[in-house]
N, CA, C and O atoms as a MOPAC input file, in Angstrom:
PM7 MOZYME 1SCF
protein

 N      0.84600 1    -1.17500 1     0.00000 1
 C      0.00000 1     0.00000 1     0.00000 1
 C      0.89700 1     1.24600 1     0.00000 1
 O      1.82200 1     1.35200 1     0.80600 1
 N      0.62300 1     2.16100 1    -0.88600 1
 C      1.37900 1     3.40800 1    -1.00400 1
 C      0.94900 1     4.37900 1     0.08900 1
 O     -0.21400 1     4.41300 1     0.49100 1
 N      1.90900 1     5.16600 1     0.56000 1
 C      1.65200 1     6.13500 1     1.61700 1
 C      1.76600 1     7.54400 1     1.07500 1
 O      2.73800 1     7.88900 1     0.40300 1
 N      0.75900 1     8.35800 1     1.37600 1
 C      0.72900 1     9.74900 1     0.93400 1
 C      0.77500 1    10.65800 1     2.15400 1
 O     -0.01900 1    10.51200 1     3.08300 1
 N      1.71300 1    11.59300 1     2.14000 1
 C      1.79300 1    12.62200 1     3.16600 1
 C      0.96200 1    13.80100 1     2.67000 1
 O      1.27500 1    14.39900 1     1.64000 1
 N     -0.08800 1    14.12900 1     3.39900 1
 C     -1.02700 1    15.18000 1     3.02700 1
 C     -0.86000 1    16.33800 1     3.99700 1
 O     -0.97300 1    16.15900 1     5.20900 1
 N     -0.58300 1    17.55300 1     3.45200 1
 C     -0.30700 1    18.71400 1     4.29200 1
 C     -1.23000 1    19.86100 1     3.89300 1
 O     -1.18200 1    20.34500 1     2.76200 1
 N     -2.07400 1    20.29100 1     4.83800 1
 C     -2.98900 1    21.39800 1     4.57900 1
 C     -3.42300 1    21.97900 1     5.91500 1
 O     -3.81800 1    21.24300 1     6.81900 1
 N     -3.34900 1    23.30200 1     6.04300 1
 C     -3.72100 1    23.93700 1     7.30500 1
 C     -5.23300 1    24.04900 1     7.47900 1
 O     -5.70900 1    24.30200 1     8.58600 1
 N     -5.98600 1    23.86500 1     6.41000 1
 C     -7.45200 1    23.89200 1     6.50500 1
 C     -7.92300 1    22.48400 1     6.85900 1
 O     -7.90000 1    21.57800 1     6.02600 1
 N     -8.34800 1    22.31900 1     8.10000 1
 C     -8.66400 1    20.98100 1     8.61300 1
 C     -9.78000 1    20.30100 1     7.82700 1
 O     -9.77200 1    19.07700 1     7.69300 1
 N    -10.72500 1    21.05200 1     7.31300 1
 C    -11.79400 1    20.46800 1     6.50300 1
 C    -11.21900 1    19.84400 1     5.22100 1
 O    -11.61400 1    18.74500 1     4.83200 1
 N    -10.29200 1    20.54500 1     4.57600 1
 C     -9.62900 1    19.99800 1     3.38700 1
 C     -8.79500 1    18.77100 1     3.73800 1
 O     -8.81000 1    17.77000 1     3.02200 1
 N     -8.07500 1    18.86000 1     4.84100 1
 C     -7.23600 1    17.75300 1     5.27700 1
 C     -8.07700 1    16.49500 1     5.47600 1
 O     -7.69400 1    15.40500 1     5.04900 1
 N     -9.21900 1    16.65900 1     6.12400 1
 C    -10.09400 1    15.52500 1     6.39200 1
 C    -10.72800 1    14.99200 1     5.10900 1
 O    -10.71300 1    13.78300 1     4.87600 1
 N    -11.28300 1    15.86700 1     4.27600 1
 C    -11.97800 1    15.39400 1     3.07600 1
 C    -11.01700 1    14.77200 1     2.07200 1
 O    -11.31900 1    13.73000 1     1.49100 1
 N     -9.85900 1    15.40100 1     1.86100 1
 C     -8.87500 1    14.81400 1     0.94400 1
 C     -8.34800 1    13.48900 1     1.48800 1
 O     -8.14200 1    12.53700 1     0.73500 1
 N     -8.13200 1    13.43600 1     2.80300 1
 C     -7.67800 1    12.19300 1     3.43200 1
 C     -8.67700 1    11.06400 1     3.23700 1
 O     -8.29200 1     9.92900 1     2.95700 1
 N     -9.95200 1    11.37100 1     3.38500 1
 C    -10.99500 1    10.35500 1     3.18900 1
 C    -11.02900 1     9.87600 1     1.73600 1
 O    -11.16200 1     8.68100 1     1.47400 1
 N    -10.90800 1    10.80200 1     0.80800 1
 C    -10.89700 1    10.42800 1    -0.61400 1
 C     -9.71700 1     9.51100 1    -0.90700 1
 O     -9.87400 1     8.47800 1    -1.55800 1
 N     -8.54500 1     9.88600 1    -0.43000 1
 C     -7.34400 1     9.07600 1    -0.68000 1
 C     -7.44600 1     7.70700 1    -0.01400 1
 O     -6.99700 1     6.71000 1    -0.57900 1
 N     -8.02800 1     7.65200 1     1.17400 1
 C     -8.25200 1     6.36100 1     1.83800 1
 C     -9.17300 1     5.47400 1     1.00100 1
 O     -8.92600 1     4.27700 1     0.85700 1
 N    -10.23500 1     6.06700 1     0.45000 1
 C    -11.15700 1     5.29500 1    -0.39500 1
 C    -10.46200 1     4.74000 1    -1.63000 1
 O    -10.81700 1     3.67100 1    -2.12700 1
 N     -9.46400 1     5.47900 1    -2.12400 1
 C     -8.69600 1     5.00000 1    -3.28300 1
 C     -7.68000 1     3.93400 1    -2.88300 1
 O     -6.99400 1     3.38100 1    -3.74300 1
 N     -7.57700 1     3.63900 1    -1.58700 1
 C     -6.70600 1     2.56400 1    -1.12700 1
 C     -5.32400 1     2.99200 1    -0.67400 1
 O     -4.43000 1     2.15400 1    -0.56700 1
 N     -5.12600 1     4.26900 1    -0.40500 1
 C     -3.83300 1     4.75600 1     0.05100 1
 C     -3.82700 1     4.93900 1     1.55500 1
 O     -4.85400 1     5.24000 1     2.16400 1
 N     -2.66100 1     4.75200 1     2.14200 1
 C     -2.46100 1     5.09900 1     3.54600 1
 C     -2.14200 1     6.59200 1     3.56200 1
 O     -1.31800 1     7.05600 1     2.77400 1
 N     -2.78000 1     7.34100 1     4.44200 1
 C     -2.59900 1     8.78700 1     4.48500 1
 C     -2.02600 1     9.21400 1     5.82900 1
 O     -2.53000 1     8.83100 1     6.88500 1
 N     -0.96800 1    10.01000 1     5.77300 1
 C     -0.43800 1    10.67800 1     6.95100 1
 C     -0.83500 1    12.14000 1     6.77800 1
 O     -0.29400 1    12.83100 1     5.91500 1
 N     -1.77500 1    12.61400 1     7.58900 1
 C     -2.30700 1    13.97100 1     7.45200 1
 C     -1.67400 1    14.88600 1     8.49700 1
 O     -1.66000 1    14.58200 1     9.69000 1
 N     -1.15100 1    16.01600 1     8.01500 1
 C     -0.52200 1    16.99200 1     8.90800 1
 C     -1.04700 1    18.38700 1     8.59600 1
 O     -1.22600 1    18.73500 1     7.42900 1
 N     -1.29800 1    19.19800 1     9.64000 1
 C     -1.89400 1    20.51600 1     9.43800 1
 C     -0.89900 1    21.63700 1     9.10600 1
 O     -1.30400 1    22.77500 1     8.86800 1
 N      0.40100 1    21.31500 1     9.09000 1
 C      1.39000 1    22.34500 1     8.76900 1
 C      2.68300 1    21.69900 1     8.26900 1
 O      2.91600 1    20.50400 1     8.44800 1
 N      3.50500 1    22.52000 1     7.64400 1
 C      4.73800 1    22.02800 1     7.03100 1
 C      5.73500 1    21.51300 1     8.06900 1
 O      6.40800 1    20.50900 1     7.83600 1
 N      5.83200 1    22.19100 1     9.20300 1
 C      6.79000 1    21.76800 1    10.22900 1
 C      6.50100 1    20.35700 1    10.73000 1
 O      7.41400 1    19.54000 1    10.84100 1
 N      5.23600 1    20.06700 1    11.03400 1
 C      4.90400 1    18.72300 1    11.52600 1
 C      5.08500 1    17.68300 1    10.41800 1
 O      5.43500 1    16.53700 1    10.70200 1
 N      4.85100 1    18.06600 1     9.16900 1
 C      5.08400 1    17.15100 1     8.04700 1
 C      6.57300 1    16.84000 1     7.91000 1
 O      6.94900 1    15.68800 1     7.69300 1
 N      7.41800 1    17.85800 1     8.03400 1
 C      8.87200 1    17.63700 1     7.96900 1
 C      9.33800 1    16.76500 1     9.12600 1
 O     10.22800 1    15.93200 1     8.95300 1
 N      8.75300 1    16.94400 1    10.29500 1
 C      9.11500 1    16.11400 1    11.45600 1
 C      8.84800 1    14.64400 1    11.17300 1
 O      9.67500 1    13.78900 1    11.49000 1
 N      7.70300 1    14.34600 1    10.58200 1
 C      7.34500 1    12.96500 1    10.25700 1
 C      8.36300 1    12.37000 1     9.28100 1
 O      8.78300 1    11.22300 1     9.43100 1
 N      8.74700 1    13.15200 1     8.29300 1
 C      9.71500 1    12.68100 1     7.29200 1
 C     11.08400 1    12.47700 1     7.93900 1
 O     11.75600 1    11.47900 1     7.67800 1
 N     11.48700 1    13.41400 1     8.77100 1
 C     12.79500 1    13.29900 1     9.44500 1
 C     12.84000 1    12.10300 1    10.38400 1
 O     13.90400 1    11.52800 1    10.61700 1
 N     11.67600 1    11.72700 1    10.92500 1
 C     11.60500 1    10.56800 1    11.82200 1
 C     11.63700 1     9.25700 1    11.05100 1
 O     11.66400 1     8.18500 1    11.65500 1
 N     11.63400 1     9.33200 1     9.71300 1
 C     11.80100 1     8.13900 1     8.90700 1
 C     10.53500 1     7.53700 1     8.33400 1
 O     10.55700 1     6.39800 1     7.86800 1
 N      9.44200 1     8.26200 1     8.35600 1
 C      8.20300 1     7.73300 1     7.76700 1
 C      8.44300 1     7.43800 1     6.28700 1
 O      9.06900 1     8.22500 1     5.57600 1
 N      7.94200 1     6.31100 1     5.84800 1
 C      8.03800 1     5.93200 1     4.44200 1
 C      6.91900 1     6.63700 1     3.68000 1
 O      5.73900 1     6.40800 1     3.94800 1
 N      7.29500 1     7.49500 1     2.72900 1
 C      6.33000 1     8.29500 1     1.99500 1
 C      6.55700 1     8.10600 1     0.49700 1
 O      7.68200 1     8.22800 1     0.01300 1
 N      5.48000 1     7.80800 1    -0.23300 1
 C      5.56900 1     7.60500 1    -1.68000 1
 C      5.17100 1     8.84400 1    -2.47600 1
 O      5.56200 1     8.99000 1    -3.63400 1
 N      4.39800 1     9.73500 1    -1.86200 1
 C      3.90300 1    10.93100 1    -2.53200 1
 C      3.56200 1    11.96100 1    -1.46700 1
 O      3.10100 1    11.61700 1    -0.37800 1
 N      3.79700 1    13.24000 1    -1.79500 1
 C      3.40800 1    14.33000 1    -0.89900 1
 C      2.41700 1    15.21500 1    -1.64500 1
 O      2.65100 1    15.60900 1    -2.78800 1
 N      1.30400 1    15.52000 1    -0.97900 1
 C      0.33600 1    16.49100 1    -1.49500 1
 C      0.30100 1    17.61000 1    -0.46400 1
 O     -0.02200 1    17.38400 1     0.70200 1
 N      0.63600 1    18.81900 1    -0.90400 1
 C      0.69100 1    19.93000 1     0.02500 1
 C     -0.04400 1    21.15600 1    -0.49000 1
 O     -0.09400 1    21.41900 1    -1.69200 1
 N     -0.60400 1    21.88700 1     0.43900 1
 C     -1.21100 1    23.16900 1     0.13200 1
 C     -0.07300 1    24.16400 1    -0.10300 1
 O      1.02600 1    23.99400 1     0.42400 1
 N     -0.34100 1    25.19600 1    -0.89300 1
 C      0.66600 1    26.22500 1    -1.12000 1
 C      0.66100 1    27.24500 1     0.01800 1
 O      1.70400 1    27.51200 1     0.61500 1
 N     -0.47800 1    27.80200 1     0.31300 1
 C     -0.54400 1    28.88700 1     1.29200 1
 C     -0.89100 1    28.33000 1     2.66800 1
 O     -2.01800 1    27.91000 1     2.92800 1
 N      0.12800 1    28.33900 1     3.54800 1
 C     -0.04900 1    27.87700 1     4.92100 1
 C      0.68300 1    28.84800 1     5.84600 1
 O      1.67100 1    29.46000 1     5.43900 1
 N      0.21400 1    28.99500 1     7.07400 1
 C      0.91900 1    29.87500 1     8.01000 1
 C      2.26200 1    29.26400 1     8.42900 1
 O      2.41600 1    28.04400 1     8.48300 1
 N      3.20700 1    30.12300 1     8.71800 1
 C      4.51300 1    29.65400 1     9.18700 1
 C      5.46800 1    29.37700 1     8.05100 1
 O      6.49600 1    30.04100 1     7.92500 1
 N      5.14300 1    28.41000 1     7.22700 1
 C      5.98600 1    28.02600 1     6.10200 1
 C      5.07500 1    27.69700 1     4.93300 1
 O      4.19300 1    26.84600 1     5.04700 1
 N      5.28700 1    28.37600 1     3.80000 1
 C      4.42300 1    28.09000 1     2.65800 1
 C      4.87100 1    26.82000 1     1.94000 1
 O      5.89900 1    26.23000 1     2.27300 1
 N      4.09400 1    26.41800 1     0.96700 1
 C      4.35900 1    25.17000 1     0.25300 1
 C      5.69100 1    25.13800 1    -0.46900 1
 O      6.31600 1    24.08100 1    -0.55400 1
 N      6.14400 1    26.27700 1    -0.99400 1
 C      7.42900 1    26.30700 1    -1.69900 1
 C      8.59900 1    26.14600 1    -0.73500 1
 O      9.55300 1    25.42600 1    -1.03100 1
 N      8.53200 1    26.81100 1     0.41700 1
 C      9.57800 1    26.64100 1     1.42900 1
 C      9.60300 1    25.19100 1     1.90500 1
 O     10.66900 1    24.59600 1     2.06100 1
 N      8.42700 1    24.63600 1     2.13200 1
 C      8.30400 1    23.23600 1     2.53500 1
 C      8.91900 1    22.32100 1     1.48000 1
 O      9.65500 1    21.39200 1     1.81200 1
 N      8.62000 1    22.58000 1     0.22400 1
 C      9.13200 1    21.77200 1    -0.88000 1
 C     10.65800 1    21.76300 1    -0.89800 1
 O     11.26900 1    20.70800 1    -1.06900 1
 N     11.27200 1    22.92100 1    -0.72500 1
 C     12.73600 1    23.01800 1    -0.73100 1
 C     13.34000 1    22.15700 1     0.37200 1
 O     14.29800 1    21.42100 1     0.13300 1
 N     12.78600 1    22.24500 1     1.57700 1
 C     13.30000 1    21.44800 1     2.70200 1
 C     12.99600 1    19.96400 1     2.52500 1
 O     13.83100 1    19.11600 1     2.83700 1
 N     11.81800 1    19.65300 1     2.03100 1
 C     11.43500 1    18.26100 1     1.80300 1
 C     12.37500 1    17.58500 1     0.80100 1
 O     12.80300 1    16.45000 1     1.01200 1
 N     12.69100 1    18.28500 1    -0.28400 1
 C     13.54400 1    17.71200 1    -1.34100 1
 C     14.96500 1    17.44900 1    -0.86400 1
 O     15.67500 1    16.63400 1    -1.45400 1
 N     15.39200 1    18.13600 1     0.20900 1
 C     16.69700 1    17.85000 1     0.79600 1
 C     16.69300 1    16.49600 1     1.50600 1
 O     17.72700 1    15.83600 1     1.60800 1
 N     15.53000 1    16.09400 1     1.99100 1
 C     15.39600 1    14.83200 1     2.72200 1
 C     14.94600 1    13.71000 1     1.78800 1
 O     15.49500 1    12.60900 1     1.82300 1
 N     13.95300 1    13.99100 1     0.95800 1
 C     13.37900 1    13.00500 1     0.03300 1
 C     13.43300 1    13.56400 1    -1.39900 1
 O     12.41200 1    14.00700 1    -1.92500 1
 N     14.59100 1    13.54600 1    -2.01700 1
 C     14.73200 1    14.21200 1    -3.32600 1
 C     13.92200 1    13.60400 1    -4.45800 1
 O     13.63100 1    14.29000 1    -5.43800 1
 N     13.55400 1    12.34300 1    -4.35200 1
 C     12.87000 1    11.69400 1    -5.47900 1
 C     11.36900 1    11.52600 1    -5.28500 1
 O     10.68100 1    11.06700 1    -6.19700 1
 N     10.85100 1    11.88500 1    -4.12700 1
 C      9.41400 1    11.71700 1    -3.87900 1
 C      8.64300 1    12.78200 1    -4.65300 1
 O      8.94600 1    13.97000 1    -4.54000 1
 N      7.63800 1    12.36300 1    -5.44600 1
 C      6.85500 1    13.35300 1    -6.18400 1
 C      5.99100 1    14.19300 1    -5.24400 1
 O      5.52200 1    13.72200 1    -4.20800 1
 N      5.79600 1    15.45600 1    -5.64200 1
 C      5.00900 1    16.39300 1    -4.83700 1
 C      3.93700 1    17.02100 1    -5.71700 1
 O      4.20600 1    17.46900 1    -6.83200 1
 N      2.72400 1    17.04100 1    -5.19300 1
 C      1.60400 1    17.72300 1    -5.83700 1
 C      1.27900 1    18.94300 1    -4.97900 1
 O      1.07400 1    18.82500 1    -3.77100 1
 N      1.23500 1    20.11600 1    -5.61300 1
 C      0.94800 1    21.36400 1    -4.91100 1
 C     -0.49300 1    21.76700 1    -5.16700 1
 O     -0.91800 1    21.88800 1    -6.31600 1
 N     -1.24500 1    21.97500 1    -4.09000 1
 C     -2.62800 1    22.43800 1    -4.18500 1
 C     -2.69100 1    23.91400 1    -3.82500 1
 O     -1.96700 1    24.36400 1    -2.93700 1
 N     -3.53600 1    24.66700 1    -4.49400 1
 C     -3.68200 1    26.07000 1    -4.15500 1
 C     -5.05700 1    26.59800 1    -4.50700 1
 O     -5.67700 1    26.17900 1    -5.48500 1
 N     -5.51200 1    27.51900 1    -3.69400 1
 C     -6.74000 1    28.24400 1    -4.01600 1
 C     -6.37800 1    29.60000 1    -4.60400 1
 O     -7.25000 1    30.37600 1    -4.99500 1
 N     -5.07100 1    29.87500 1    -4.65900 1
 C     -4.56800 1    31.16900 1    -5.10900 1
 C     -3.59900 1    30.97800 1    -6.27100 1
 O     -2.41800 1    31.30600 1    -6.15200 1
 N     -4.07700 1    30.45900 1    -7.37500 1
 C     -3.22100 1    30.16400 1    -8.51700 1
 C     -2.64700 1    31.42500 1    -9.14200 1
 O     -3.38700 1    32.25900 1    -9.66400 1
 N     -1.33100 1    31.56200 1    -9.08800 1
 C     -0.63700 1    32.66800 1    -9.73200 1
 C      0.44300 1    32.08600 1   -10.63300 1
 O      1.08500 1    31.09700 1   -10.28000 1
 N      0.63700 1    32.68700 1   -11.77300 1
 C      1.61000 1    32.16900 1   -12.74200 1
 C      3.00900 1    32.09700 1   -12.12600 1
 O      3.73100 1    31.12200 1   -12.33800 1
 N      3.38800 1    33.11400 1   -11.37400 1
 C      4.72600 1    33.13900 1   -10.76500 1
 C      4.92400 1    31.93700 1    -9.83000 1
 O      5.96300 1    31.27900 1    -9.87200 1
 N      3.93000 1    31.66000 1    -8.99600 1
 C      4.00700 1    30.53400 1    -8.07200 1
 C      4.02600 1    29.21700 1    -8.82900 1
 O      4.76200 1    28.29600 1    -8.47400 1
 N      3.22200 1    29.13200 1    -9.86200 1
 C      3.18400 1    27.93200 1   -10.70700 1
 C      4.56200 1    27.65500 1   -11.30200 1
 O      5.05700 1    26.53100 1   -11.22100 1
 N      5.17700 1    28.66200 1   -11.89300 1
 C      6.49000 1    28.48900 1   -12.52700 1
 C      7.56300 1    28.15600 1   -11.49100 1
 O      8.41900 1    27.30600 1   -11.73400 1
 N      7.51800 1    28.81400 1   -10.35700 1
 C      8.49000 1    28.55100 1    -9.29800 1
 C      8.34600 1    27.12100 1    -8.78700 1
 O      9.34500 1    26.43400 1    -8.57600 1
 N      7.11400 1    26.67000 1    -8.58700 1
 C      6.90300 1    25.30500 1    -8.08500 1
 C      7.39200 1    24.27600 1    -9.09900 1
 O      7.98400 1    23.26900 1    -8.71100 1
 N      7.15900 1    24.50600 1   -10.37500 1
 C      7.65600 1    23.57600 1   -11.39400 1
 C      9.17700 1    23.55600 1   -11.41700 1
 O      9.78400 1    22.49600 1   -11.56600 1
 N      9.79500 1    24.72600 1   -11.26900 1
 C     11.26200 1    24.77900 1   -11.27300 1
 C     11.85400 1    24.04700 1   -10.07400 1
 O     12.99800 1    23.59600 1   -10.11600 1
 N     11.07400 1    23.93200 1    -9.01100 1
 C     11.53200 1    23.21700 1    -7.81000 1
 C     11.18100 1    21.72900 1    -7.85700 1
 O     11.48900 1    20.99100 1    -6.92100 1
 N     10.54800 1    21.29200 1    -8.92300 1
 C     10.30000 1    19.86200 1    -9.08700 1
 C      8.91900 1    19.37500 1    -8.72300 1
 O      8.73200 1    18.17400 1    -8.52300 1
 N      7.93800 1    20.26500 1    -8.62900 1
 C      6.57400 1    19.82200 1    -8.34800 1
 C      6.05700 1    19.00700 1    -9.53400 1
 O      6.21800 1    19.39800 1   -10.69000 1
 N      5.43400 1    17.87100 1    -9.22600 1
 C      4.89000 1    17.01700 1   -10.29100 1
 C      3.69500 1    17.68300 1   -10.95000 1
 O      3.59400 1    17.71800 1   -12.17600 1
 N      2.78300 1    18.21500 1   -10.12700 1
 C      1.60700 1    18.89000 1   -10.67500 1
 C      1.14600 1    19.97700 1    -9.70900 1
 O      1.21800 1    19.81900 1    -8.49100 1
 N      0.67700 1    21.07000 1   -10.27500 1
 C      0.19000 1    22.23300 1    -9.55000 1
 C     -1.30700 1    22.29800 1    -9.81100 1
 O     -1.72500 1    22.47400 1   -10.95600 1
 N     -2.12800 1    22.15800 1    -8.75900 1
 C     -3.56000 1    21.96500 1    -8.91900 1
 C     -4.34300 1    23.04600 1    -8.18400 1
 O     -4.07800 1    23.32600 1    -7.01500 1
 N     -5.30600 1    23.65000 1    -8.87100 1
 C     -6.18200 1    24.63200 1    -8.23300 1
 C     -7.26500 1    23.93000 1    -7.41900 1
 O     -7.85000 1    22.94100 1    -7.86000 1
 N     -7.52000 1    24.46000 1    -6.22300 1
 C     -8.61400 1    23.96900 1    -5.38200 1
 C     -9.90100 1    24.63700 1    -5.84300 1
 O     -9.85400 1    25.73700 1    -6.39400 1
 N    -11.01700 1    24.01800 1    -5.63700 1
 C    -11.17900 1    22.65200 1    -5.12800 1
 C    -10.89000 1    21.64000 1    -6.23900 1
 O    -11.08500 1    21.91200 1    -7.42300 1
 N    -10.42500 1    20.48000 1    -5.82000 1
 C    -10.13300 1    19.41600 1    -6.77900 1
 C    -11.15600 1    18.29800 1    -6.57800 1
 O    -11.44700 1    17.89900 1    -5.45000 1
 N    -11.68500 1    17.80900 1    -7.67600 1
 C    -12.67500 1    16.72000 1    -7.61700 1
 C    -11.97100 1    15.39200 1    -7.33300 1
 O    -10.80400 1    15.21000 1    -7.68000 1
 N    -12.68200 1    14.48500 1    -6.71000 1
 C    -12.11600 1    13.19400 1    -6.32400 1
 C    -11.52100 1    12.46000 1    -7.52200 1
 O    -10.40900 1    11.93800 1    -7.44100 1
 N    -12.24900 1    12.42000 1    -8.62400 1
 C    -11.76700 1    11.70500 1    -9.81300 1
 C    -10.46600 1    12.32100 1   -10.33200 1
 O     -9.53700 1    11.60500 1   -10.70600 1
 N    -10.41000 1    13.65400 1   -10.35000 1
 C     -9.20600 1    14.35200 1   -10.81200 1
 C     -8.04000 1    14.10100 1    -9.86100 1
 O     -6.91100 1    13.89300 1   -10.30600 1
 N     -8.30600 1    14.11800 1    -8.56400 1
 C     -7.27000 1    13.83300 1    -7.57800 1
 C     -6.72800 1    12.41900 1    -7.78400 1
 O     -5.51700 1    12.20200 1    -7.74200 1
 N     -7.61900 1    11.47000 1    -8.00400 1
 C     -7.19600 1    10.09400 1    -8.25500 1
 C     -6.30500 1     9.98100 1    -9.48100 1
 O     -5.30900 1     9.25700 1    -9.45800 1
 N     -6.65000 1    10.69000 1   -10.55400 1
 C     -5.84900 1    10.66500 1   -11.77800 1
 C     -4.45600 1    11.23800 1   -11.51900 1
 O     -3.45200 1    10.67600 1   -11.95800 1
 N     -4.40700 1    12.35800 1   -10.80500 1
 C     -3.12700 1    13.01700 1   -10.52300 1
 C     -2.24500 1    12.13700 1    -9.64500 1
 O     -1.05300 1    11.98000 1    -9.91000 1
 N     -2.83600 1    11.56300 1    -8.59800 1
 C     -2.08500 1    10.70100 1    -7.68600 1
 C     -1.54100 1     9.48500 1    -8.43300 1
 O     -0.37000 1     9.13800 1    -8.27900 1
 N     -2.37900 1     8.83800 1    -9.24000 1
 C     -1.91100 1     7.68600 1   -10.02300 1
 C     -0.76300 1     8.06900 1   -10.94100 1
 O      0.23900 1     7.35700 1   -11.01600 1
 N     -0.90100 1     9.18600 1   -11.63900 1
 C      0.14400 1     9.62600 1   -12.57100 1
 C      1.44500 1     9.92900 1   -11.82600 1
 O      2.52300 1     9.56400 1   -12.29500 1
 N      1.35500 1    10.58500 1   -10.68600 1
 C      2.55000 1    10.92100 1    -9.91200 1
 C      3.25500 1     9.66000 1    -9.40700 1
 O      4.47900 1     9.55400 1    -9.47900 1
 N      2.47500 1     8.71300 1    -8.90000 1
 C      3.06900 1     7.46900 1    -8.39500 1
 C      3.65700 1     6.64000 1    -9.52700 1
 O      4.72900 1     6.05500 1    -9.36800 1
 N      2.97500 1     6.57800 1   -10.67000 1
 C      3.51100 1     5.85200 1   -11.82700 1
 C      4.79400 1     6.49600 1   -12.31800 1
 O      5.74800 1     5.79400 1   -12.65300 1
 N      4.83400 1     7.81200 1   -12.36500 1
 C      6.02000 1     8.51500 1   -12.82200 1
 C      7.18400 1     8.25200 1   -11.86900 1
 O      8.32800 1     8.11300 1   -12.30300 1
 N      6.89400 1     8.18400 1   -10.58200 1
 C      7.92600 1     7.88900 1    -9.59700 1
 C      8.45400 1     6.46700 1    -9.77600 1
 O      9.66200 1     6.23700 1    -9.73000 1
 N      7.53900 1     5.51200 1    -9.98200 1
 C      7.94700 1     4.12000 1   -10.20900 1
 C      8.77600 1     3.99600 1   -11.48400 1
 O      9.76800 1     3.26800 1   -11.51200 1
 N      8.36800 1     4.70900 1   -12.54700 1
 C      9.09900 1     4.66000 1   -13.81200 1
 C     10.47900 1     5.27700 1   -13.67900 1
 O     11.43600 1     4.76400 1   -14.26000 1
 N     10.60900 1     6.36300 1   -12.93200 1
 C     11.91500 1     6.99800 1   -12.80300 1
 C     12.87000 1     6.10100 1   -12.02800 1
 O     14.06700 1     6.08300 1   -12.31300 1
 N     12.36000 1     5.36100 1   -11.05800 1
 C     13.21700 1     4.41700 1   -10.33700 1
 C     13.67300 1     3.32900 1   -11.28600 1
 O     14.85500 1     2.98600 1   -11.31400 1
 N     12.74900 1     2.77900 1   -12.06800 1
 C     13.10300 1     1.75100 1   -13.04100 1
 C     14.09400 1     2.29800 1   -14.05900 1
 O     15.06700 1     1.62500 1   -14.39900 1
 N     13.85800 1     3.51100 1   -14.54700 1
 C     14.74900 1     4.10900 1   -15.53400 1
 C     16.13200 1     4.32400 1   -14.95100 1
 O     17.13300 1     4.01900 1   -15.60000 1
 N     16.20100 1     4.84300 1   -13.73800 1
 C     17.51200 1     5.05700 1   -13.11700 1
 C     18.25400 1     3.73900 1   -12.97300 1
 O     19.44800 1     3.66300 1   -13.26500 1
 N     17.55300 1     2.69000 1   -12.52200 1
 C     18.20300 1     1.38600 1   -12.36000 1
 C     18.61700 1     0.84400 1   -13.71600 1
 O     19.72800 1     0.33600 1   -13.86800 1
 N     17.73900 1     0.94400 1   -14.70000 1
 C     18.04300 1     0.46300 1   -16.04200 1
 C     19.17600 1     1.23600 1   -16.67200 1
 O     20.02000 1     0.64600 1   -17.34800 1
 N     19.22000 1     2.54300 1   -16.47100 1
 C     20.26500 1     3.38100 1   -17.02700 1
 C     21.60600 1     3.02600 1   -16.42900 1
 O     22.59100 1     2.90300 1   -17.15600 1
 N     21.66700 1     2.86000 1   -15.12000 1
 C     22.94800 1     2.54300 1   -14.50800 1
 C     23.43200 1     1.16400 1   -14.96200 1
 O     24.63200 1     0.96400 1   -15.15000 1
 N     22.51700 1     0.21800 1   -15.13700 1
 C     22.92000 1    -1.10500 1   -15.62900 1
 C     23.42500 1    -0.99000 1   -17.05800 1
 O     24.43600 1    -1.59700 1   -17.41000 1
 N     22.73100 1    -0.21800 1   -17.88100 1
 C     23.14800 1    -0.05700 1   -19.27000 1
 C     24.49900 1     0.63100 1   -19.35800 1
 O     25.34800 1     0.23100 1   -20.15500 1
 N     24.70500 1     1.65800 1   -18.55000 1
 C     25.99000 1     2.34600 1   -18.57300 1
 C     27.11000 1     1.41300 1   -18.15300 1
 O     28.20400 1     1.43300 1   -18.71600 1
 N     26.81200 1     0.59000 1   -17.14200 1
 C     27.81400 1    -0.37200 1   -16.70100 1
 C     28.16200 1    -1.33500 1   -17.82000 1
 O     29.33400 1    -1.67300 1   -17.98700 1
 N     27.18300 1    -1.78700 1   -18.59100 1
 C     27.43100 1    -2.70300 1   -19.70200 1
 C     28.20600 1    -2.01000 1   -20.80500 1
 O     29.08000 1    -2.62100 1   -21.42000 1
 N     27.90900 1    -0.76700 1   -21.06500 1
 C     28.61800 1    -0.03400 1   -22.11200 1
 C     30.07500 1     0.14200 1   -21.71600 1
 O     30.96800 1    -0.05700 1   -22.54000 1
 N     30.32400 1     0.51000 1   -20.47800 1
 C     31.69300 1     0.68100 1   -20.00400 1
 C     32.46400 1    -0.62400 1   -20.10100 1
 O     33.62300 1    -0.64400 1   -20.51500 1
 N     31.81000 1    -1.71600 1   -19.71500 1
 C     32.48200 1    -3.00100 1   -19.73800 1
 C     32.74400 1    -3.43100 1   -21.17200 1
 O     33.80700 1    -3.96600 1   -21.48600 1
 N     31.77400 1    -3.19400 1   -22.03300 1
 C     31.90400 1    -3.62300 1   -23.41300 1
 C     32.96000 1    -2.83900 1   -24.18100 1
 O     33.58500 1    -3.38000 1   -25.09300 1
 N     33.17200 1    -1.55500 1   -23.82300 1
 C     34.09900 1    -0.75400 1   -24.57800 1
 C     35.51000 1    -0.78800 1   -23.98400 1
 O     36.44500 1    -0.25400 1   -24.58000 1
 N     35.66500 1    -1.40600 1   -22.82700 1
 C     36.98800 1    -1.42900 1   -22.17900 1
 C     37.88700 1    -2.44800 1   -22.79500 1
 O     39.03300 1    -2.59700 1   -22.37000 1

């Protein structure tokens, strides 16, 4: 079972998104702020995907993303926002966000995004492993 770290300071969103993700068969770790989410990651929680709100008190989603990527550089991140701005969108993509989504998000759309993010993560692991094996074979073959 895949684990999703869900971060949103709006408790109603945290609860409803958590319920939707549970129905889709995911284990959800729900946190109301970036600091508590980082604590969970630093404590070694196994996380396959992070879904975070952009605008939160204390630390916004972009600051959270920068710190998260230092700990979990390959985990895909989906950024949710009710305040979609082009500048924030471009900045989040440059920092490696898998998808930037305007709230409210429908359950079906959330499911599609989560599946795509997890598949992309699985493919990148396979590609990295396959690439390193191929490079090793090329080096050996040309030596």
